[in-house]
C-alpha positions, -999 to +999 in steps of 0.1 A: +709+175-598+704+141-614+670+124-612+661+090-627+630+090-648+623+054-657+652+043-680+664+079-685+681+105-664+674+142-660+707+161-654+722+195-657+739+202-690+768+226-698+793+236-724+811+203-719+780+185-734+783+204-767+787+173-790+755+157-776+735+189-776+744+198-812+735+162-822+701+167-804+694+199-822+704+184-856+680+155-850+651+177-838+655+203-866+617+205-871+613+228-841+641+250-852+625+254-886+591+262-870+608+288-847+632+306-870+628+291-905+662+273-904+681+247-885+716+257-872+724+231-845+758+247-835+741+282-832+712+267-813+737+251-789+754+285-783+721+302-778+709+275-753+740+277-732+749+314-734+719+336-742+706+357-713+683+387-711+698+420-700+703+421-662+706+383-658+738+364-652+749+328-660+740+317-624+703+325-632+702+300-661+698+263-657+699+239-686+687+203-681+689+174-704+670+141-704+697+116-713+698+078-718+724+056-701+749+062-730+746+100-725+725+107-756+704+138-751+668+131-757+653+164-744+665+198-733+650+223-708+661+259-705+651+276-672+657+312-661+652+320-625+635+351-613+626+364-648+610+387-656+605+393-618+615+377-585+596+345-579+587+339-615+608+315-635+607+313-673+608+281-693+628+292-723+626+258-740+613+223-734+621+203-765+619+165-770+633+144-798+605+139-824+603+102-820+597+105-782+570+132-783+535+122-774+546+095-749+542+114-716+578+125-713+569+162-715+545+159-686+571+139-665+598+165-673+574+193-663+567+176-630+604+176-623+608+213-634+580+223-610+595+204-581+630+218-587+617+254-592+594+252-561+623+239-539+644+269-551+617+294-542+598+299-574+561+309-571+552+306-607+564+295-641+559+312-674+564+302-710+559+318-744+540+295-769+536+303-806+500+304-816+510+286-849+520+256-828+486+244-816+499+211-802+523+230-779+495+253-768+473+224-760+501+207-741+508+237-719+471+243-713+467+207-701+494+214-675+474+243-661+490+272-679+469+302-687+475+329-713+477+363-697+489+383-728+499+379-764+530+394-780+547+394-814+582+378-814+607+374-842+631+345-845+654+345-875+632+348-905+599+341-888+574+363-869+552+347-843+521+357-824+529+343-790+508+334-760+526+343-728+514+317-703+517+314-666+511+287-639+513+293-602+532+266-584+526+277-548 
């Protein structure tokens, strides 16, 4: 799938895009530091492409990138179909380069995610949002997501109280 969004393109990413994805993670290290306390772009790439929960297979994972005409990755989206249950898809990551945040791209990307997931049979989307990231919490709430539980998660050196949020799309 490739969709044009203004002067950018939303397209599926894979291992072949390693150089650009690593460059993306190096440039947006602020989120990695918030999440785990450290920035390791090569490790973040491997996690993005390969990490799956138990019982899921690579066909269940879709990684999209927002790219410019030169192929530079400007945003990444990690989706997992039918997790944790059939019909519910999990957004594992929606991350945008720092200089492009707050310009409406997140909302545009989310619109495309919803359309893609809905067409593929999803009934709802879920995401985990760290409570120590109030801007992200506000963003997801503005898109209609509601917290239905809170959990504690550990990433690297950091522990996070996390709002697990859901939005029905049917």
